[in-house]
PLY file of the C-alpha trace (Angstrom):
ply
format ascii 1.0
element vertex 115
property float x
property float y
property float z
element edge 114
property int vertex1
property int vertex2
end_header
-22.82 6.27 -31.05
-22.55 4.86 -27.55
-24.79 5.88 -24.77
-23.26 7.37 -21.70
-23.86 4.13 -19.77
-22.06 2.03 -22.38
-19.28 4.54 -22.50
-18.91 4.33 -18.74
-19.08 0.49 -18.76
-16.37 0.47 -21.37
-14.16 2.69 -19.32
-14.78 0.63 -16.20
-13.77 -2.48 -18.17
-10.54 -0.82 -19.33
-9.61 0.11 -15.77
-10.25 -3.37 -14.54
-8.11 -4.73 -17.41
-5.25 -2.26 -16.51
-5.42 -3.43 -12.86
-5.37 -7.09 -13.80
-2.33 -6.44 -15.97
-0.10 -5.15 -13.11
2.47 -7.74 -12.63
2.86 -9.65 -9.25
5.27 -7.69 -7.08
4.72 -4.32 -8.84
2.52 -1.36 -8.05
0.97 1.55 -9.94
-0.68 4.74 -8.75
-4.36 5.49 -9.36
-3.45 7.98 -12.08
-1.12 5.52 -13.83
-3.94 3.02 -13.94
-6.30 5.45 -15.44
-3.64 6.47 -18.07
-3.01 2.87 -19.07
-6.76 2.48 -19.32
-6.92 5.37 -21.83
-8.64 7.71 -19.26
-5.84 10.11 -18.17
-6.93 12.38 -15.30
-9.42 9.96 -14.07
-7.53 8.71 -10.97
-10.67 9.38 -8.83
-12.69 7.13 -11.02
-10.16 4.31 -10.50
-10.43 4.89 -6.64
-14.29 4.91 -6.83
-14.26 1.69 -8.90
-11.89 0.00 -6.48
-13.96 1.19 -3.56
-17.01 -0.60 -5.07
-15.09 -3.75 -6.09
-16.36 -7.10 -4.97
-14.25 -9.34 -7.23
-11.72 -11.18 -4.83
-9.59 -12.11 -7.80
-8.85 -8.51 -8.70
-5.30 -7.47 -7.58
-6.57 -4.19 -6.00
-3.74 -4.26 -3.57
-1.28 -3.30 -6.31
-2.88 0.15 -6.70
-1.54 2.99 -4.51
-1.55 6.81 -4.18
0.91 8.55 -6.50
3.38 8.99 -3.66
3.38 5.26 -3.00
1.14 5.45 0.16
-1.81 3.00 0.91
-4.87 5.04 0.48
-6.68 3.55 3.42
-6.55 4.91 7.02
-3.40 3.69 8.66
-3.99 0.69 10.94
-7.46 -0.09 9.32
-8.26 -3.65 8.31
-7.91 -2.74 4.69
-4.55 -0.99 5.27
-3.23 -4.02 6.99
-4.52 -6.40 4.25
-3.02 -4.37 1.55
0.42 -4.15 3.36
0.24 -7.98 3.95
-0.58 -8.83 0.26
2.11 -6.60 -1.13
4.61 -8.03 1.22
3.59 -11.49 0.24
4.54 -10.59 -3.30
7.93 -9.32 -2.29
7.08 -5.62 -2.31
8.93 -3.57 0.45
6.26 -1.64 2.42
7.52 0.58 5.21
4.95 2.59 7.29
2.28 2.09 4.64
4.50 3.30 1.78
6.13 1.65 -1.17
9.29 3.40 -2.35
9.23 3.51 -6.09
11.91 4.63 -8.41
11.11 8.03 -10.01
10.34 7.68 -13.70
12.94 9.16 -16.09
12.38 12.74 -17.09
13.76 12.31 -20.65
14.57 9.55 -23.10
18.25 10.17 -22.52
17.85 9.53 -18.77
15.73 6.47 -19.45
18.57 5.07 -21.60
21.70 6.40 -19.94
20.56 7.06 -16.41
20.72 10.34 -14.38
23.36 12.86 -15.55
0 1
1 2
2 3
3 4
4 5
5 6
6 7
7 8
8 9
9 10
10 11
11 12
12 13
13 14
14 15
15 16
16 17
17 18
18 19
19 20
20 21
21 22
22 23
23 24
24 25
25 26
26 27
27 28
28 29
29 30
30 31
31 32
32 33
33 34
34 35
35 36
36 37
37 38
38 39
39 40
40 41
41 42
42 43
43 44
44 45
45 46
46 47
47 48
48 49
49 50
50 51
51 52
52 53
53 54
54 55
55 56
56 57
57 58
58 59
59 60
60 61
61 62
62 63
63 64
64 65
65 66
66 67
67 68
68 69
69 70
70 71
71 72
72 73
73 74
74 75
75 76
76 77
77 78
78 79
79 80
80 81
81 82
82 83
83 84
84 85
85 86
86 87
87 88
88 89
89 90
90 91
91 92
92 93
93 94
94 95
95 96
96 97
97 98
98 99
99 100
100 101
101 102
102 103
103 104
104 105
105 106
106 107
107 108
108 109
109 110
110 111
111 112
112 113
113 114
């Protein structure tokens, strides 16, 4: 049985792995990252982990709020840097928000499109 510390470290490693797997030019929400890491409902853990990140190679800029907004205060250094990094990857950022297509609500919609 794993200790709580080992369990937390494993969760953190899965979150980092999920963030590294986001392709260039694409974004995910904090909750989506948590779900991909096998930790559904742990969006705040993803945010906390990114807030404490000191790895310059981690593509942290590809993680946004669920509504596509940059989580940092508008106009802050981090907000400007995230906008700039996303734009450099070809992501359209308008007023600190990335417009993303809504996920399909059903398998039929995913295959055939909206009705």
